[in-house]
C-alpha positions as a Markdown table, in Angstrom:
| # | Residue | x | y | z |
|---|---|---|---|---|
| 1 | Met | -57.5 | -24.1 | -97.9 |
| 2 | Arg | -55.2 | -21.9 | -99.9 |
| 3 | Asp | -55.9 | -21.0 | -103.6 |
| 4 | Leu | -52.5 | -21.7 | -105.0 |
| 5 | Ser | -51.3 | -22.0 | -108.6 |
| 6 | Phe | -47.7 | -23.1 | -109.0 |
| 7 | Asn | -46.2 | -22.6 | -112.4 |
| 8 | Ser | -43.6 | -25.4 | -112.7 |
| 9 | Ala | -42.4 | -24.2 | -116.1 |
| 10 | Val | -39.4 | -22.2 | -115.2 |
| 11 | Pro | -38.9 | -19.3 | -117.7 |
| 12 | Arg | -35.5 | -18.2 | -118.9 |
| 13 | Leu | -36.1 | -14.5 | -118.7 |
| 14 | Asn | -34.9 | -11.7 | -120.9 |
| 15 | Trp | -33.5 | -8.7 | -119.0 |
| 16 | Asn | -33.7 | -5.6 | -121.2 |
| 17 | Tyr | -33.5 | -1.9 | -120.8 |
| 18 | Ser | -34.1 | 1.2 | -123.0 |
| 19 | Pro | -35.2 | 4.8 | -122.5 |
| 20 | Glu | -38.8 | 4.5 | -121.5 |
| 21 | Asp | -40.9 | 5.6 | -118.5 |
| 22 | Tyr | -41.3 | 3.7 | -115.2 |
| 23 | Thr | -44.9 | 2.8 | -115.9 |
| 24 | Leu | -46.4 | 0.2 | -113.6 |
| 25 | Ser | -50.1 | -0.8 | -113.9 |
| 26 | Gly | -52.1 | -2.6 | -111.3 |
| 27 | Glu | -51.9 | -5.8 | -113.4 |
| 28 | Glu | -48.1 | -5.9 | -113.6 |
| 29 | Val | -45.3 | -7.1 | -111.4 |
| 30 | His | -41.8 | -5.9 | -112.3 |
| 31 | Val | -38.8 | -7.9 | -111.3 |
| 32 | Trp | -35.3 | -6.4 | -111.5 |
| 33 | Val | -31.9 | -8.2 | -111.4 |
| 34 | Ala | -28.7 | -6.5 | -110.2 |
| 35 | Ser | -25.2 | -7.5 | -109.5 |
| 36 | Leu | -24.0 | -6.5 | -106.1 |
| 37 | Asp | -20.3 | -7.0 | -107.0 |
| 38 | Asp | -20.2 | -4.1 | -109.5 |
| 39 | Glu | -18.2 | -1.5 | -107.5 |
| 40 | Ser | -18.2 | 1.1 | -110.2 |
| 41 | His | -21.0 | 3.1 | -108.5 |
| 42 | Ala | -20.7 | 1.7 | -105.0 |
| 43 | Arg | -19.9 | 5.1 | -103.4 |
| 44 | Asp | -22.8 | 6.8 | -105.2 |
| 45 | Leu | -25.2 | 4.1 | -104.0 |
| 46 | Ala | -23.9 | 4.3 | -100.5 |
| 47 | Thr | -24.6 | 8.0 | -100.2 |
| 48 | Thr | -28.4 | 7.4 | -100.7 |
| 49 | Leu | -28.7 | 5.2 | -97.6 |
| 50 | Ser | -30.3 | 6.5 | -94.4 |
| 51 | Ser | -28.5 | 6.7 | -91.1 |
| 52 | Asp | -30.1 | 3.5 | -89.8 |
| 53 | Glu | -29.2 | 1.6 | -92.9 |
| 54 | Lys | -25.6 | 2.8 | -92.6 |
| 55 | Glu | -25.6 | 1.6 | -88.9 |
| 56 | Arg | -26.9 | -1.8 | -90.0 |
| 57 | Ala | -24.2 | -2.0 | -92.6 |
| 58 | Ala | -21.5 | -1.3 | -90.0 |
| 59 | Arg | -22.6 | -4.2 | -87.9 |
| 60 | Phe | -21.6 | -6.8 | -90.6 |
| 61 | His | -18.5 | -8.6 | -89.6 |
| 62 | Phe | -17.3 | -9.4 | -93.1 |
| 63 | Gln | -16.5 | -6.6 | -95.6 |
| 64 | Arg | -18.1 | -8.5 | -98.5 |
| 65 | Asp | -21.4 | -8.9 | -96.6 |
| 66 | Arg | -21.3 | -5.2 | -95.7 |
| 67 | Lys | -20.7 | -4.2 | -99.3 |
| 68 | His | -23.5 | -6.4 | -100.6 |
| 69 | Phe | -25.9 | -5.0 | -98.0 |
| 70 | Val | -25.0 | -1.4 | -99.0 |
| 71 | Ala | -25.3 | -2.1 | -102.7 |
| 72 | Ala | -28.6 | -4.0 | -102.2 |
| 73 | Arg | -30.2 | -1.1 | -100.4 |
| 74 | Gly | -28.7 | 1.5 | -102.7 |
| 75 | Val | -30.1 | -0.3 | -105.7 |
| 76 | Leu | -33.5 | -0.6 | -104.0 |
| 77 | Arg | -33.6 | 3.1 | -103.4 |
| 78 | Ala | -32.6 | 3.8 | -107.0 |
| 79 | Ile | -35.3 | 1.5 | -108.4 |
| 80 | Leu | -38.1 | 2.9 | -106.1 |
| 81 | Ser | -37.0 | 6.4 | -106.9 |
| 82 | Gly | -37.9 | 5.8 | -110.5 |
| 83 | Tyr | -41.4 | 4.7 | -109.7 |
| 84 | Thr | -42.1 | 7.3 | -107.1 |
| 85 | Arg | -40.4 | 10.3 | -108.9 |
| 86 | Thr | -38.8 | 10.9 | -105.5 |
| 87 | Pro | -35.1 | 11.4 | -104.7 |
| 88 | Ala | -33.6 | 8.1 | -103.5 |
| 89 | Thr | -32.4 | 9.8 | -100.3 |
| 90 | Ser | -35.9 | 11.0 | -99.4 |
| 91 | Leu | -37.5 | 7.5 | -99.4 |
| 92 | Arg | -38.6 | 6.3 | -95.9 |
| 93 | Phe | -39.1 | 2.6 | -95.0 |
| 94 | Gly | -41.2 | 0.9 | -92.4 |
| 95 | Tyr | -40.9 | -2.8 | -91.3 |
| 96 | Gly | -43.5 | -5.4 | -90.5 |
| 97 | Lys | -43.4 | -7.7 | -87.4 |
| 98 | Asn | -41.0 | -10.1 | -89.1 |
| 99 | Gly | -38.8 | -7.4 | -90.7 |
| 100 | Lys | -40.5 | -7.2 | -94.1 |
| 101 | Pro | -39.8 | -3.7 | -95.5 |
| 102 | His | -42.3 | -1.4 | -97.0 |
| 103 | Leu | -42.5 | 2.2 | -98.1 |
| 104 | Ala | -43.6 | 4.3 | -95.2 |
| 105 | Asp | -45.5 | 6.6 | -97.6 |
| 106 | Ala | -46.9 | 3.9 | -99.9 |
| 107 | Pro | -50.4 | 5.5 | -100.1 |
| 108 | Asp | -48.8 | 8.6 | -101.5 |
| 109 | Phe | -47.3 | 6.5 | -104.3 |
| 110 | Asp | -50.4 | 4.7 | -105.4 |
| 111 | Asn | -49.8 | 1.8 | -103.0 |
| 112 | Leu | -46.5 | 0.8 | -104.4 |
| 113 | Asn | -45.3 | -2.4 | -102.8 |
| 114 | Phe | -42.0 | -4.2 | -103.2 |
| 115 | Asn | -39.8 | -7.1 | -101.9 |
| 116 | Leu | -36.2 | -8.0 | -102.4 |
| 117 | Ser | -33.8 | -10.8 | -101.9 |
| 118 | His | -30.1 | -11.3 | -102.5 |
| 119 | Ser | -27.7 | -14.2 | -102.4 |
| 120 | Asp | -24.0 | -14.4 | -103.1 |
| 121 | Gly | -23.6 | -11.2 | -105.1 |
| 122 | Leu | -26.9 | -11.3 | -107.0 |
| 123 | Ala | -30.1 | -9.4 | -106.1 |
| 124 | Leu | -33.7 | -9.5 | -107.2 |
| 125 | Tyr | -36.3 | -6.8 | -106.6 |
| 126 | Ala | -40.1 | -7.3 | -107.2 |
| 127 | Val | -42.4 | -4.2 | -107.5 |
| 128 | Thr | -46.2 | -4.0 | -107.9 |
| 129 | Arg | -49.2 | -2.0 | -106.8 |
| 130 | Asn | -52.2 | -2.7 | -104.5 |
| 131 | Arg | -51.2 | -6.2 | -103.6 |
| 132 | Ala | -48.6 | -8.0 | -101.4 |
| 133 | Leu | -45.8 | -10.0 | -102.9 |
| 134 | Gly | -42.6 | -11.8 | -101.9 |
| 135 | Ile | -39.5 | -12.9 | -103.7 |
| 136 | Asp | -36.7 | -15.2 | -102.6 |
| 137 | Leu | -33.4 | -15.9 | -104.3 |
| 138 | Glu | -30.7 | -18.5 | -103.6 |
| 139 | Asn | -27.3 | -19.5 | -105.0 |
| 140 | Val | -27.6 | -23.3 | -105.4 |
| 141 | Arg | -24.9 | -25.0 | -103.3 |
| 142 | Ser | -24.2 | -27.8 | -100.8 |
| 143 | Phe | -23.8 | -27.0 | -97.1 |
| 144 | Pro | -23.4 | -29.1 | -94.0 |
| 145 | Asp | -26.8 | -28.2 | -92.3 |
| 146 | Met | -29.0 | -29.0 | -95.3 |
| 147 | Asn | -30.6 | -32.1 | -93.7 |
| 148 | Glu | -31.1 | -30.4 | -90.4 |
| 149 | Ile | -32.8 | -27.4 | -91.9 |
| 150 | Ala | -35.0 | -29.6 | -94.1 |
| 151 | Ala | -36.1 | -31.6 | -91.1 |
| 152 | Arg | -37.0 | -28.5 | -89.2 |
| 153 | Cys | -38.6 | -26.4 | -92.0 |
| 154 | Phe | -40.0 | -28.6 | -94.7 |
| 155 | Ser | -43.3 | -30.4 | -95.1 |
| 156 | Pro | -43.4 | -34.2 | -94.8 |
| 157 | Lys | -43.8 | -34.5 | -98.6 |
| 158 | Glu | -40.8 | -32.2 | -99.2 |
| 159 | Lys | -38.6 | -34.1 | -96.8 |
| 160 | Glu | -39.6 | -37.4 | -98.4 |
| 161 | Thr | -38.7 | -36.1 | -101.8 |
| 162 | Leu | -35.2 | -35.1 | -100.6 |
| 163 | Gln | -34.6 | -38.5 | -99.1 |
| 164 | Phe | -34.4 | -40.0 | -102.5 |
| 165 | Leu | -32.0 | -37.5 | -103.9 |
| 166 | Asp | -28.3 | -36.7 | -103.5 |
| 167 | Gly | -25.6 | -34.5 | -104.9 |
| 168 | Pro | -26.5 | -31.6 | -107.3 |
| 169 | Gln | -30.1 | -32.9 | -107.7 |
| 170 | Lys | -30.7 | -32.7 | -104.0 |
| 171 | Asn | -29.1 | -29.3 | -103.7 |
| 172 | Glu | -31.3 | -27.9 | -106.5 |
| 173 | Arg | -34.5 | -29.4 | -105.1 |
| 174 | Phe | -33.7 | -28.2 | -101.6 |
| 175 | Phe | -33.5 | -24.6 | -102.8 |
| 176 | Arg | -36.6 | -24.9 | -105.0 |
| 177 | Phe | -38.5 | -25.9 | -101.9 |
| 178 | Trp | -36.8 | -23.3 | -99.8 |
| 179 | Thr | -37.4 | -20.3 | -102.1 |
| 180 | Arg | -41.0 | -21.4 | -102.8 |
| 181 | Asn | -41.8 | -21.5 | -99.1 |
| 182 | Glu | -39.9 | -18.4 | -98.2 |
| 183 | Ala | -41.4 | -16.3 | -101.0 |
| 184 | Gln | -44.9 | -17.2 | -99.8 |
| 185 | Leu | -44.1 | -16.4 | -96.2 |
| 186 | Lys | -42.5 | -13.1 | -97.2 |
| 187 | Cys | -45.6 | -12.3 | -99.3 |
| 188 | Ile | -47.9 | -12.6 | -96.2 |
| 189 | Gly | -45.3 | -11.2 | -93.8 |
| 190 | Glu | -44.8 | -14.3 | -91.8 |
| 191 | Gly | -41.6 | -16.0 | -90.5 |
| 192 | Phe | -40.3 | -19.5 | -91.0 |
| 193 | Ser | -40.8 | -20.4 | -87.3 |
| 194 | Asp | -44.6 | -20.8 | -87.8 |
| 195 | Gln | -44.5 | -21.8 | -91.5 |
| 196 | Ser | -46.8 | -24.9 | -91.3 |
| 197 | Asp | -49.8 | -22.8 | -90.4 |
| 198 | Ala | -48.7 | -19.6 | -92.2 |
| 199 | Leu | -48.4 | -21.2 | -95.6 |
| 200 | Gln | -52.0 | -22.1 | -95.5 |
| 201 | Lys | -52.9 | -18.4 | -95.4 |
| 202 | Phe | -51.3 | -17.7 | -98.7 |
| 203 | Glu | -53.8 | -17.1 | -101.6 |
| 204 | Gly | -52.2 | -16.2 | -104.9 |
| 205 | Leu | -49.8 | -17.4 | -107.5 |
| 206 | Ile | -46.2 | -18.4 | -107.4 |
| 207 | Gln | -43.7 | -18.6 | -110.2 |
| 208 | Glu | -40.2 | -20.1 | -110.2 |
| 209 | Leu | -37.5 | -18.0 | -111.9 |
| 210 | Glu | -33.9 | -18.7 | -112.9 |
| 211 | Pro | -32.3 | -15.3 | -113.1 |
| 212 | Ala | -28.7 | -16.5 | -113.8 |
| 213 | Glu | -26.8 | -19.7 | -114.0 |
| 214 | Gly | -26.5 | -21.4 | -110.6 |
| 215 | Tyr | -29.4 | -19.4 | -109.0 |
| 216 | Ile | -33.0 | -20.3 | -108.2 |
| 217 | Ala | -35.7 | -17.9 | -107.2 |
| 218 | Thr | -39.4 | -17.9 | -106.6 |
| 219 | Leu | -41.9 | -15.0 | -106.9 |
| 220 | Ala | -45.2 | -15.1 | -104.8 |
| 221 | Val | -47.9 | -12.7 | -105.6 |
| 222 | Cys | -51.2 | -12.4 | -103.8 |
| 223 | Gly | -54.4 | -12.0 | -105.7 |
| 224 | Lys | -55.3 | -12.3 | -109.4 |
| 225 | Pro | -53.1 | -13.2 | -112.4 |
| 226 | Phe | -50.4 | -10.8 | -113.4 |
| 227 | Thr | -48.1 | -9.8 | -116.2 |
| 228 | Leu | -44.4 | -10.1 | -115.3 |
| 229 | Lys | -41.9 | -7.6 | -116.8 |
| 230 | Thr | -38.2 | -8.1 | -116.2 |
| 231 | Phe | -35.4 | -5.5 | -116.1 |
| 232 | Leu | -31.6 | -5.4 | -115.7 |
| 233 | Phe | -30.5 | -2.7 | -113.3 |
| 234 | Arg | -27.9 | -0.2 | -114.5 |
| 235 | Phe | -26.9 | 2.7 | -112.3 |
| 236 | Gln | -28.6 | 5.9 | -113.5 |
| 237 | Ser | -29.9 | 4.1 | -116.5 |
| 238 | Arg | -33.1 | 5.4 | -117.9 |
| 239 | Ala | -36.3 | 3.4 | -117.5 |
| 240 | Pro | -36.2 | -0.1 | -119.0 |
| 241 | Ser | -38.0 | -1.7 | -122.0 |
| 242 | Pro | -39.7 | -4.7 | -120.4 |
| 243 | Ser | -39.7 | -8.3 | -121.4 |
| 244 | Ser | -43.3 | -9.4 | -120.6 |
| 245 | Asn | -44.8 | -12.7 | -119.5 |
| 246 | His | -48.3 | -13.3 | -118.4 |
| 247 | Phe | -48.9 | -15.6 | -115.5 |
| 248 | Glu | -52.3 | -17.1 | -114.5 |
| 249 | Gln | -53.7 | -20.5 | -113.5 |
| 250 | Gln | -51.2 | -23.0 | -114.8 |
| 251 | Asp | -52.2 | -25.0 | -118.0 |
| 252 | Asp | -49.7 | -27.8 | -118.3 |
| 253 | Thr | -50.9 | -28.6 | -121.8 |
| 254 | Lys | -49.6 | -25.2 | -122.9 |
| 255 | Pro | -46.0 | -24.8 | -121.7 |
| 256 | Lys | -44.6 | -21.4 | -121.8 |
| 257 | Glu | -41.6 | -20.9 | -124.1 |
| 258 | Glu | -39.0 | -18.2 | -123.2 |
| 259 | Ser | -36.0 | -17.0 | -125.1 |
| 260 | Arg | -32.7 | -18.1 | -123.6 |
| 261 | Asn | -30.9 | -15.1 | -125.1 |
| 262 | Asn | -30.0 | -11.8 | -123.4 |
| 263 | Gln | -29.2 | -13.3 | -120.1 |
| 264 | Pro | -27.3 | -11.0 | -117.6 |
| 265 | Gln | -23.6 | -11.7 | -117.5 |
| 266 | Leu | -23.5 | -12.2 | -113.7 |
| 267 | Arg | -21.0 | -14.2 | -111.8 |
| 268 | Ala | -22.2 | -17.3 | -109.9 |
| 269 | Asn | -20.0 | -17.7 | -106.8 |
| 270 | Lys | -20.4 | -21.1 | -105.2 |
| 271 | Ser | -19.4 | -20.1 | -101.7 |
| 272 | Leu | -21.2 | -21.5 | -98.6 |
| 273 | Ala | -22.5 | -18.2 | -97.4 |
| 274 | Ser | -25.6 | -18.4 | -95.2 |
| 275 | Phe | -28.8 | -18.2 | -97.1 |
| 276 | Arg | -30.7 | -16.6 | -94.2 |
| 277 | Lys | -31.3 | -13.0 | -95.3 |
């Protein structure tokens, strides 16, 4: 039986930055948000990619998908460069059996772990030490295969819940279920094909996030309670001043209150792009 605490109170997070160090303790999880449609530094980010990343980018059929992949990987390298004190071009990645990326030299960087997700021009990056984590982000939208995917991937209880919903409510609930399951599977390095058994292996905490209007995300973290700090990525910006939230076993009698100010001004495009990443 998995030891799972689900925080159903969805915080509206502050995304701040200021000139401070990239300090990350073992009790913290840092989550960064970035716009992938900001082309002001696209060329600079692209120059940091490895040859295999550039080859992967070239295989995308649509230019927008290719640009988003390049930006997502360039931002990832920029963020990890700050924590590792290593040039972005020098970072090397390895991949698990289901394609989950990790730093090839993680032990040299105090077991720095990360995960990322992007959807329709927005990206989230989660970073921590000495524990596994997963994050999944989706642009909330309607698409033709929703019922088919739910039937194949969701639990009986989740499918039953969706049967009684339609329109925007169904779309939102679908992606809450999807991101919650996907984040847990990414945390433990499993794929959706064997999710029914794999989800039982997850032991940790999960937290829903709403990084921008029209988007839903879930963070899954293995192990003990953690403090969440959230950052807005700016190219070559100095290290951020965090907005902190502490997450532990959910106490429904003490709902968390989060400021609704200082939200990132990020465009929410409602296209029907595939949410498989």
